C-alpha positions, 0 to 999 in steps of 0.5 A, spaced: 476 497 494 481 498 499 485 504 497 489 507 503 491 503 510 493 507 516 496 503 522 497 507 529 499 505 536 499 497 534 504 492 536 511 495 533 508 501 529 509 506 534 508 512 529 502 512 524 504 509 518 500 509 511 500 504 506 497 508 500 495 503 494 492 508 490 498 511 487 502 506 483 508 510 482 514 506 479 511 499 479 514 498 472 518 492 474 511 488 476 505 491 472 501 485 474 500 488 481 497 494 478 489 494 475 485 500 474 490 505 477 491 502 484 495 497 487 492 490 487 497 486 491 501 488 497 505 485 503 507 488 509 513 485 512 
């Protein structure tokens, strides 16, 4: 399972940027996206 995604020097991402899916903090507004203490759905816009 993918839990961490790091982007660096790619297209418009000049600085390193990390999407950490293993820390589902403050997701009370949409509990359907959290399963087994990990975020199961995410969008990078």
